[in-house]
KEGUVO-927440 format. One record per residue (C-alpha): z, y, x. Coordinates in steps of 0.2 Angstrom, whole numbers, plus 5000, padded with zeros to 4 digits. Each point is the difference from the previous one (the first is absolute). Layout:
<recs>
REC   zz   yy   xx
REC    Z    Y    X
...
</recs>
This chain:
<recs>
REC   zz   yy   xx
REC 5000 5000 5000
REC 4995 5017 5006
REC 5014 5013 5003
REC 5000 5014 4987
REC 4997 5017 5007
REC 5013 5014 4996
REC 4987 5009 4989
REC 4997 4984 4990
REC 5018 4997 4998
REC 5003 5017 4993
REC 4985 4999 4989
REC 5007 4984 4992
REC 5017 5007 4998
REC 4994 5016 4992
REC 4989 4990 4988
REC 5016 4989 4995
REC 5010 5016 4998
REC 4987 5008 4989
REC 5000 4984 4989
REC 5019 5001 4998
REC 5000 5018 4996
REC 4987 4998 4986
REC 5012 4989 4991
REC 5014 5013 5000
REC 5003 5012 4985
REC 4991 5016 5000
REC 5015 5011 5004
REC 5003 4991 5017
REC 5000 5014 5013
REC 5000 4993 5018
REC 5017 4994 5003
REC 5009 5004 4983
REC 4996 5001 4981
REC 4996 5017 4994
REC 5014 5004 4987
REC 4992 5002 4982
REC 5017 4998 4991
REC 5007 5014 4989
REC 5008 5014 5010
REC 5014 5000 4987
REC 5004 4983 4994
REC 5014 5004 4988
REC 4992 5010 4985
REC 5010 5006 4985
REC 4990 5003 4985
REC 5005 5011 4986
REC 4996 4995 4982
REC 5003 5006 4982
REC 5003 4988 4986
REC 4982 4999 4993
REC 4988 4986 4999
REC 4988 5008 5012
REC 5012 4998 5014
REC 4995 4981 4999
REC 4988 4999 5016
REC 5014 5006 5011
REC 5013 4988 4992
REC 4989 4985 5001
REC 4994 5004 5018
REC 5019 4999 5004
REC 5004 4985 4989
REC 4985 4989 5004
REC 5002 5003 5019
REC 4984 5010 5003
REC 5009 5014 5009
REC 5009 4987 5011
REC 4983 4992 5003
REC 4994 5016 5009
REC 5016 5003 5010
REC 5009 5012 4988
REC 5018 4997 4995
REC 5000 5008 4983
REC 5015 5007 4990
REC 4997 5006 4982
REC 5011 5014 4994
REC 5000 5005 4982
REC 5002 5018 4998
REC 5007 5010 4985
REC 4986 5013 4998
REC 4984 5007 5008
REC 5010 5014 5008
REC 5010 4987 5009
REC 4984 4991 5005
REC 4994 5016 5008
REC 5016 5004 5009
REC 5003 4983 5007
REC 4982 4999 5008
REC 5002 5018 5006
REC 5016 4996 5009
REC 4994 4984 5007
REC 5012 4989 4990
REC 4984 4991 4993
REC 4985 4998 5010
REC 4987 4996 4986
REC 5001 5003 4982
REC 4994 4997 4982
REC 4995 5018 4995
REC 4991 5009 4986
REC 4983 5005 5007
REC 5003 5019 4998
REC 5016 4999 5010
REC 4993 4999 5018
REC 4989 5015 4996
REC 5015 5010 4994
REC 5010 4996 5015
REC 4985 5003 5012
REC 4998 5017 4992
REC 5018 5004 4997
REC 4999 5002 4981
REC 5012 5000 4986
REC 5016 4999 5010
REC 4993 4987 5013
REC 5003 5005 5018
REC 4984 5000 5010
REC 4999 4982 5006
REC 4982 4994 5003
REC 4997 4983 4993
REC 4985 4988 4999
REC 4993 4988 4987
REC 4991 4985 5008
REC 5003 4989 4985
REC 4999 5001 4981
REC 5012 4987 4992
REC 4993 5000 4982
REC 4988 5007 4987
REC 5004 5002 4981
REC 5016 4994 4991
REC 5009 5016 4995
REC 5002 5007 4983
REC 5007 5014 4989
REC 5014 4995 4988
REC 5005 5010 4985
REC 5015 4998 4989
REC 4998 4990 4984
REC 5004 5016 4990
REC 4982 5006 5006
REC 4991 4985 4993
REC 4997 5010 4984
REC 4988 5012 5008
REC 4989 4985 5005
REC 4999 5005 5019
REC 4990 4988 5010
REC 4987 5004 5014
REC 4999 5018 4995
REC 5015 5011 5000
REC 4992 5012 4988
REC 5009 4994 4984
REC 5016 5004 5009
REC 4996 5018 5002
REC 5006 5007 4983
REC 5017 4992 5003
REC 5001 5006 5018
REC 4996 5018 4995
REC 5012 5000 4985
REC 5014 4994 5011
REC 4996 5014 5013
REC 5000 5013 4986
REC 5017 4994 4995
REC 5007 5002 5018
REC 5002 4982 5002
REC 4985 4994 5010
REC 4996 4981 5001
REC 5006 4992 5016
REC 4988 4989 5010
REC 5005 4991 5016
REC 4991 4995 5016
REC 5007 4992 5016
REC 4996 5013 5013
REC 4991 5017 5000
REC 4985 4997 5011
REC 4999 4981 4995
REC 4988 4990 4990
REC 5011 5000 4984
REC 5001 5019 5000
REC 4981 5002 5002
REC 4996 4987 4986
REC 5013 5009 4988
REC 4993 5017 5004
REC 4982 4995 4999
REC 5003 4991 4983
REC 5010 5014 4992
REC 4987 5013 5006
REC 4986 4990 4993
REC 5007 5001 4983
REC 5003 5019 5001
REC 5018 5001 5006
REC 5005 5009 5016
REC 5013 4989 5009
REC 5008 5015 5008
REC 5001 5011 4985
REC 5000 4990 4984
REC 5012 4985 5005
REC 5014 4997 5011
REC 4994 4989 5015
REC 5015 4991 5009
REC 5002 4988 5014
REC 5009 4983 4997
REC 5000 4985 5012
REC 4990 4986 4993
REC 5014 4988 4996
REC 5010 5013 4991
REC 4986 5004 4987
REC 5006 4987 4988
REC 5018 5006 5000
REC 4995 5018 4998
REC 4988 4996 4985
REC 5014 4990 4992
REC 5011 5015 4999
REC 4987 5012 4994
REC 4998 5010 5015
REC 4981 4999 5000
REC 4985 4998 4988
REC 4989 4991 5012
REC 4997 4995 5018
REC 4987 4994 5013
REC 5005 4987 5011
REC 4995 4983 5008
REC 5003 4983 4993
REC 5011 4992 4995
REC 5009 5015 4993
REC 4986 5003 4986
REC 5001 4982 4993
REC 5018 5000 5002
REC 5002 5015 4988
REC 4990 4989 4987
REC 5011 4985 5003
REC 5015 5011 4998
REC 4994 5007 4984
REC 5000 5018 5005
REC 4982 5005 5003
REC 4982 4996 5001
REC 4985 5001 5012
REC 4989 5014 4995
REC 4987 4998 5014
REC 4999 4991 5016
REC 4994 5009 5016
REC 4985 4988 5002
REC 4994 5007 4983
REC 5001 5018 5008
REC 4991 4994 5016
REC 4995 4982 5003
REC 5005 4994 5017
REC 5009 5016 5004
REC 5011 5000 5016
REC 5018 4998 4998
REC 5013 4995 5013
REC 4997 4999 5019
REC 5009 4993 5016
REC 5003 5016 5010
REC 5007 5004 5018
REC 5004 5016 5008
REC 4986 5006 5011
REC 5012 4999 5015
REC 5004 4982 4997
REC 4982 4995 4998
REC 4995 5009 5016
REC 5014 4992 5010
REC 4999 4982 4992
REC 4981 4996 4997
REC 5003 4981 5002
REC 5015 5001 4988
REC 4989 5009 4987
REC 4986 4987 5002
REC 5012 4985 4998
REC 5007 5008 4984
REC 4983 5002 4993
REC 4994 4983 5004
REC 5015 4993 4992
REC 4997 5011 4984
REC 4982 4993 5000
REC 5006 4982 4999
REC 5013 5005 4987
REC 4988 5010 4989
REC 4987 4986 5000
REC 5014 4988 4995
REC 5006 5012 4986
REC 4983 5002 4992
REC 4998 4981 4997
REC 5006 4998 4982
REC 5007 4983 5003
REC 5013 5009 5011
REC 5005 5013 4988
REC 5014 4990 4992
REC 5008 4998 5017
REC 4997 5018 5005
REC 5009 5006 4984
REC 5014 4987 5003
REC 5003 5007 5018
REC 4999 5018 4996
REC 5011 4999 4985
REC 5015 4996 5010
REC 5014 5013 5001
REC 4996 5004 5018
REC 4983 5006 4995
REC 4996 5006 4982
REC 5015 4992 4990
REC 4990 4997 4984
REC 4997 4984 4990
REC 4985 4990 5007
REC 4990 4999 4984
REC 5000 5019 4998
REC 4993 5002 5017
REC 4987 4986 4998
REC 4992 5004 4984
REC 4992 5016 5006
REC 4996 4992 5017
REC 4989 4988 4990
REC 4992 5014 4990
REC 5009 4996 4984
REC 5003 5017 4992
REC 5011 5001 4984
REC 5001 5019 4997
REC 5014 5000 4988
REC 4991 5008 4986
REC 4990 4986 4994
REC 4987 5000 5013
REC 4998 4984 5011
REC 4986 4997 5013
REC 4996 4990 5015
REC 4996 5014 5012
REC 4987 4996 5014
REC 5006 5015 5010
REC 5018 4994 5003
REC 5009 5004 5017
REC 4990 4994 5015
REC 5006 4998 5018
REC 4984 4995 5009
REC 4985 4999 4990
REC 4986 5013 4999
REC 5004 5007 5017
REC 5017 5004 4993
REC 5009 5003 5017
REC 4987 5011 5008
REC 5007 5018 5002
REC 4986 5010 4993
REC 4999 5018 5005
REC 4993 5003 4982
REC 5018 4997 4993
REC 5008 5012 5012
REC 4988 5013 4995
REC 5004 4997 4981
REC 5018 5002 5004
REC 4998 5016 5009
REC 4989 5007 4986
REC 5015 4996 4988
REC 5013 5009 5012
REC 4988 5015 4999
REC 4998 4999 4981
REC 5018 5000 4997
REC 5005 5014 5012
REC 5008 4988 5013
REC 4990 5009 5013
REC 4994 5018 5001
REC 4982 5002 5003
REC 4988 4986 5004
REC 5008 4988 5012
REC 4991 4993 5015
REC 4993 4985 4990
REC 4991 4991 5013
REC 5012 5004 5014
REC 5015 4994 4991
REC 4992 4984 4993
REC 4993 4995 5017
REC 5018 5001 5007
REC 5008 4990 4986
REC 4988 4987 4994
REC 4996 4988 5015
REC 4986 4988 4996
REC 4998 4998 5019
REC 5017 4991 5001
REC 4997 4990 4985
REC 4983 4994 5006
REC 5006 4996 5017
REC 5014 4989 4993
REC 4989 4990 4987
REC 4986 4997 5012
REC 5011 4990 5011
REC 5003 4989 4985
REC 4981 4998 4998
REC 4999 5011 4985
REC 4984 5010 4998
REC 5003 5017 4993
REC 4988 5005 4986
REC 5009 5014 4992
REC 4991 5016 4996
REC 5008 5017 5001
REC 4996 5017 4994
REC 4993 4993 4984
REC 5002 5009 4983
REC 5014 4994 4990
REC 4999 4998 4981
REC 5016 5005 4990
REC 5002 4998 4981
REC 4995 5018 4997
REC 4988 5005 5015
REC 4995 4996 5018
REC 5007 5005 5016
REC 4988 5004 5014
REC 5009 4998 5017
REC 4987 5012 5008
REC 5007 5015 4991
REC 5018 4998 4996
REC 5003 5019 4999
REC 4988 5002 4986
REC 5007 4985 4991
REC 5018 5007 5001
REC 4995 5017 4993
REC 4990 4992 4986
REC 5014 4996 4988
REC 5005 5013 4986
REC 5018 4995 5001
REC 5007 5002 5018
REC 5013 5009 5010
REC 4988 5006 5014
REC 5008 5011 5013
REC 4989 5012 5010
</recs>
């Protein structure tokens, strides 16, 4: 046998080493693994007792957060104000939020300290409603609020304006209630008393006669029917099919410092959202979130509307195809269109003076780049379309001109 030359020996060794390296994971970097684990492994999630907190709860309960290296803790909070304050202080690192809240915090509106936030994930669409007391059934109020106007104006003239509740001034329930009343000819800032009540306290306040109606997420609308104190006048999906609702939000500072943590959270939410949108899983979903540590409401009350079974409490019953969704129809994609609609409503109701920097603010808050990066690593092809006109029950929103839209309503509180 001929002796190997030094060059031949090195060539063979190099070839063998290349073969070995080819079998190693992609994150191998020379002599060590590149760390792709979350920067912050212990993540505390704030939630409110509403059905739409389900993706966060199920990602925790089913071990999806753990799968991506996140040690999750779920913290049920008393109100949206507490949700805001705890994420601002860093007590919670991620949170269930009304879509309008990160905008209000970023802009420092309505009592919010200036704290930039980001929305890389929409948790759900649809599934909220406006509930009225049984005393108002005689007016036949349903999808339109117009039949209520004579009673509202009479109460105002007598110095005892009707009271309607929402859950937080810049939030979804406030905007649905304002929009619905105004569409029927009533000014929410002049003709009625609009008050803030935490979601889980709606039932107790209506029982003692403190309000004539409220807008909230489930299960607190159907709970009013089951408790015999109110009925569902209109669902929010009837106002705007597939409207955005709750989000998973982070402070901009946390997201910038912890990109791998945010990505891990979004991956877990994707798996939980897919699971939650399978109808065969909804009984288990309702059973889980019904627990006292989460919603604290009977399972059957939560499950009915999760399955699209709508008993309105005034004789109407239907199987609604537009029930709450968590993943279907590009549900989770943080469309800039939705942020522009929200800013148009802040403008309409005088929550900002003059035209806001629509595109600048929305680009900071809505982060489809973070969403896309996370789901692509799960093999998901992003097909969502943005900046597309949205059809509401009484008109169309063009995201290319939010200022004209905001100023187009006869009933408004525009501040110049």
